[in-house]
C-alpha positions in Angstrom: 57.0 251.5 -19.3 59.6 250.7 -21.9 62.8 252.7 -21.3 63.5 253.3 -25.0 59.9 254.4 -25.7 60.6 257.5 -23.7 63.0 258.6 -26.4 61.3 257.0 -29.5 57.7 257.9 -29.4 57.9 261.7 -29.5 60.5 264.4 -30.1 61.8 266.3 -27.1 60.3 269.5 -26.0 63.9 270.9 -26.1 67.4 269.5 -25.5 67.6 268.1 -22.0 69.8 269.6 -19.3 70.2 268.5 -15.7 71.6 270.7 -13.0 72.4 268.9 -9.7 73.1 271.4 -7.0 75.9 270.5 -4.5 73.2 269.1 -2.2 72.1 266.5 -4.8 75.2 265.5 -6.6 74.9 261.8 -5.7 71.3 261.5 -6.7 71.8 263.6 -9.8 74.6 261.4 -11.1 72.3 258.3 -10.8 69.5 260.0 -12.6 71.8 261.2 -15.4 73.2 257.7 -15.7 69.8 256.2 -16.3 68.9 258.8 -18.9 72.2 258.4 -20.7 71.8 254.7 -20.8 68.2 254.9 -22.2 69.4 257.4 -24.8 72.2 255.1 -25.9 69.8 252.1 -26.1 67.6 254.3 -28.4 70.5 254.9 -30.8 71.1 258.5 -29.8 74.8 257.7 -28.8 76.6 258.9 -25.7 74.9 261.7 -23.9 76.0 263.6 -20.8 73.1 265.7 -19.6 74.8 267.2 -16.5 75.5 270.9 -16.6 78.3 272.2 -14.5 77.3 274.9 -12.0 78.6 276.3 -8.7 77.5 278.7 -6.0 80.7 280.1 -4.4 80.5 282.5 -1.4 82.6 285.4 -0.3 84.0 285.4 3.2 81.3 287.9 4.2 78.6 285.4 3.4 77.4 286.9 0.1 77.1 284.4 -2.7 76.6 284.0 -6.4 75.5 281.4 -8.9 77.6 280.4 -11.9 76.6 278.2 -14.9 79.8 277.2 -16.7 78.2 276.1 -20.0 75.4 277.2 -22.3 71.8 276.5 -21.3 70.3 278.4 -24.2 67.2 276.6 -25.5 67.5 273.7 -23.0 64.8 272.0 -21.0 66.4 272.4 -17.6 65.7 270.2 -14.6 67.3 271.6 -11.4 67.6 269.1 -8.6 68.0 270.4 -5.0 67.9 268.9 -1.5 67.2 271.8 0.8 67.7 269.5 3.8 71.3 268.6 3.1 73.1 270.0 6.1 76.4 268.3 5.2 77.1 271.1 2.7 79.2 273.8 4.4 80.6 277.3 3.7 82.9 279.8 5.4 81.5 282.8 7.1 84.0 285.2 8.8 86.4 282.2 9.2 83.6 280.1 10.8 82.4 276.9 9.1 78.6 276.9 8.8 76.3 274.1 7.7 73.9 275.2 4.9 70.4 275.7 6.1 67.2 275.3 4.0 67.3 279.1 3.6 70.8 278.9 2.1 69.9 276.1 -0.3 66.8 278.0 -1.5 68.8 281.1 -2.1 71.4 279.2 -4.2 68.5 277.7 -6.2 67.3 281.2 -7.0 70.9 282.3 -7.9 71.2 279.5 -10.5 67.8 280.4 -12.0 69.0 284.0 -12.2 72.3 282.8 -13.9 70.2 281.1 -16.6 69.1 284.7 -17.5 66.0 283.6 -19.2 67.9 281.7 -21.9 66.6 278.2 -21.1 63.6 277.0 -23.0 61.9 275.8 -19.8 63.0 275.5 -16.2 61.7 272.7 -14.0 62.6 272.3 -10.3 62.9 268.9 -8.6 62.7 269.6 -4.9 62.0 266.4 -3.0 61.7 268.2 0.4 59.7 271.3 -0.2 61.3 274.4 1.2 59.2 275.5 4.2 57.0 272.5 3.7 56.4 272.0 7.4 55.1 275.6 7.7 52.3 275.1 5.2 49.4 276.7 7.0 48.6 279.7 9.2 47.0 279.1 12.5 47.7 282.5 14.1 49.9 285.5 13.1 52.4 283.2 11.3 54.4 283.2 8.1 53.4 281.0 5.1 56.9 280.1 4.0 56.2 277.3 1.5 53.4 279.2 -0.3 55.6 282.3 -0.7 58.6 280.3 -1.9 56.5 278.6 -4.6 55.2 282.0 -5.7 58.8 283.3 -5.9 59.8 280.4 -8.2 56.7 281.0 -10.3 57.6 284.7 -10.7 61.1 283.7 -11.7 59.8 281.7 -14.6 59.8 278.1 -13.3 57.3 276.0 -15.2 57.0 272.8 -13.1 57.8 271.7 -9.5 58.2 268.1 -8.7 58.2 267.1 -5.0 57.9 263.8 -3.1 55.4 263.1 -0.3 54.7 266.8 0.5 53.8 267.4 4.2 50.5 268.9 2.9 50.1 268.9 -0.9 47.3 271.5 -0.7 50.1 274.1 -0.7 49.9 273.8 -4.5 46.9 276.1 -4.3 49.3 279.0 -3.9 50.4 278.4 -7.5 47.3 277.3 -9.4 48.7 278.2 -12.8 52.0 276.4 -12.4 52.8 272.7 -12.8 53.0 271.0 -9.4 53.4 267.2 -9.0 53.5 265.5 -5.6 54.8 262.0 -6.1 54.6 259.1 -3.5 57.2 256.3 -4.2 54.9 253.5 -3.0 56.1 250.9 -5.4 59.8 251.6 -4.6 59.0 251.2 -0.9 57.2 247.9 -1.3 59.9 246.6 -3.6 62.6 247.4 -1.1 60.5 245.7 1.7 60.1 242.5 -0.3 63.8 242.5 -1.2 65.2 243.1 2.3 62.7 241.3 4.5 63.0 237.6 3.6 60.0 236.3 5.7 57.6 239.1 4.8 54.0 237.9 4.6 51.6 240.7 3.6 48.3 238.8 3.6 45.4 240.0 5.8 46.0 237.4 8.5 49.7 238.3 9.1 50.1 242.0 8.1 48.5 245.3 9.0 49.1 249.0 8.2 48.9 251.6 11.0 48.9 255.3 10.5 51.0 257.2 13.1 48.5 260.1 13.2 45.5 261.6 11.4 47.7 263.6 9.1 49.3 260.5 7.6 46.0 258.6 7.1 45.8 259.0 3.3 49.2 257.6 2.6 48.7 254.6 5.0 45.2 254.1 3.6 46.7 253.7 0.1 49.1 251.0 1.4 46.3 249.2 3.2 44.0 249.3 0.2 46.5 248.1 -2.4 47.8 245.3 -0.1 44.2 244.3 1.0 44.9 244.5 4.7 43.4 246.2 7.7 44.2 249.8 8.7 44.6 251.1 12.2 45.4 254.6 13.4 46.9 256.5 16.3 45.9 260.0 17.1 48.1 262.4 19.1 46.5 263.8 22.3 48.3 267.1 22.9 48.5 269.6 25.7 47.2 272.8 24.0 47.8 274.9 27.1 51.6 275.2 26.5 54.0 275.4 23.6 57.4 273.7 23.5 59.8 274.2 20.6 57.0 275.8 18.6 54.4 273.1 19.0 52.0 271.7 21.6 53.6 268.7 23.3 52.1 265.2 22.8 50.6 263.8 26.0 49.7 260.3 24.7 49.2 258.3 21.5 45.7 256.8 21.4 45.0 253.8 19.1 41.9 253.2 17.0 41.5 250.0 14.9 41.5 246.3 14.8 43.6 244.0 17.0 47.3 244.0 16.1 48.2 240.9 18.1 50.6 238.5 16.3 50.7 240.7 13.2 53.6 242.4 11.4 53.0 246.2 11.3 53.9 248.8 8.7 53.9 252.5 9.6 54.3 255.1 6.9 55.0 258.8 7.3 56.5 261.6 5.4 59.3 262.4 7.8 61.1 261.0 10.8 62.6 264.0 12.5 63.4 263.4 16.2 61.7 260.0 15.9 59.9 260.3 19.2 56.5 259.7 17.7 57.6 256.5 15.8 59.2 255.0 18.9 56.3 255.9 21.1 53.9 254.2 18.6 56.2 251.1 18.3 56.2 250.7 22.1 52.4 251.0 22.2 52.0 248.4 19.5 54.4 246.0 21.3 52.2 246.5 24.4 49.3 245.2 22.2 51.4 242.1 21.2 52.3 243.2 17.6 54.9 240.8 16.1 57.3 242.8 14.0 57.2 246.6 13.4 58.6 248.3 10.3 58.5 252.1 9.9 58.9 254.0 6.6 59.6 257.7 6.1 60.3 259.4 2.8 62.7 261.6 4.7 64.5 259.8 7.5 66.6 262.6 8.9 67.0 261.7 12.6 67.6 265.1 14.0 68.3 263.8 17.5 70.7 261.1 16.5 70.5 257.3 16.1 71.0 256.1 19.6 67.4 255.8 20.6 66.7 253.8 17.5 69.7 251.5 18.1 68.2 250.9 21.6 64.7 250.2 20.3 66.1 247.8 17.7 68.3 245.9 20.2 65.3 245.6 22.5 63.1 244.2 19.7 60.7 247.2 19.7 61.5 248.3 16.1 62.6 245.8 13.5 63.5 248.1 10.7 63.3 251.6 9.2 63.0 252.3 5.5 64.0 255.7 4.0 64.6 257.1 0.6 67.8 258.6 -0.9 65.9 261.8 -1.7 67.7 263.6 1.1 71.1 263.4 2.9 71.8 260.3 4.9 74.7 260.3 7.2 77.4 257.6 6.8 76.5 256.4 10.3 72.9 255.8 9.3 73.9 253.9 6.2 75.9 251.6 8.3 73.0 250.6 10.6 71.7 247.1 10.0 68.1 248.3 10.9 68.1 250.9 8.1 67.0 250.0 4.5 67.5 252.5 1.7 64.8 253.0 -0.9 66.4 254.1 -4.2 64.1 256.6 -6.1 66.6 257.7 -8.7 65.2 255.6 -11.6 61.7 256.9 -10.7 62.8 260.5 -11.1 64.6 259.6 -14.4 61.3 258.2 -15.8 59.5 261.4 -14.8 62.2 263.7 -16.4 62.2 261.7 -19.6 58.4 261.7 -19.8 58.1 265.4 -19.2 60.9 266.2 -21.6 59.1 264.3 -24.3 55.7 265.9 -23.5 54.3 262.5 -22.6 51.6 261.7 -20.1 53.1 261.1 -16.6 50.0 259.1 -15.4 51.8 255.8 -15.6 54.8 257.2 -13.9 52.8 258.6 -11.0 50.2 255.8 -10.6 52.1 252.6 -9.7 49.1 250.4 -9.1 49.8 247.9 -11.9 53.4 247.6 -10.9 52.5 247.0 -7.3 50.0 244.3 -8.2 52.7 242.6 -10.4 55.1 242.8 -7.5 52.5 241.2 -5.1 51.8 238.4 -7.6 55.5 237.7 -7.8 56.2 237.6 -4.0 52.8 236.2 -2.8 
């Protein structure tokens, strides 16, 4: 897609405005930079699309949203990372890290502050709020579905998310725009760039799904690369519950022989990382050569030490993760971690939506991936 065509072919739906919440300032600045550059190349001159907002809090914990410039008639895109725990606030002289609940409330405050004056409100929420609590198995809440319905009731027109834990949650808002984007091209581009001896033909490379829930995303990689697909399934102890879930007893493998092959494992999130490391050990027992893991959200809730140990022992050769959520400075310093930059991808999406253009070419990266494979193979 030509960058300038996003501004030349059709007029805008409305003047563009981008609000990057405190949780997404870094990503928002990159996105705005691309859009400003493309506008300038199209002869529209210098443009700064960023809108200054803040969400201060009182010492009691109450907060409010403030928009410091006009948003009347604008096509607003609000960018938020509900998983950014590096954002902090004071509560009765104690310093608290912001939880997903805090971030979501701030999002609603900014939507309220717009006071219905914007032409349209779009929310870019890479990690869906409550996305891991997406279904009801017993007497449980349905956090993600209710949150999406709240945003719809507040006048939000479109939601953009990345690699939703279960995209079927969109059924809660059938009349609102909902796009679930998988950055497959950006992941493969980063792999070819950072792994110098990568050979992705069928004889040397294989994709393995970490569980049945991730089978679709791994099936896509296997299909577009033309390689074999294997799968692990989690054997759980359903008689007990630990930390809200049934503990995993063992990872059982189904698929072709992995001996001598490089393995790619894709998932939506690396939380504690126990599953990825268990699977890497199982694959090494089966004589896999090199093992690379990818997670759209590599958050490492239990720290990095176990991954350092696995890398030093040759169990895990690398982890890829996007810049869609907060990454600690310590993670960015690790030589086994490779960042996947998705800012340009989001900028394309914003420009296409703002100009009422089809987003099919933005969402479906098949042609770009084939061109990438032709270049490196």
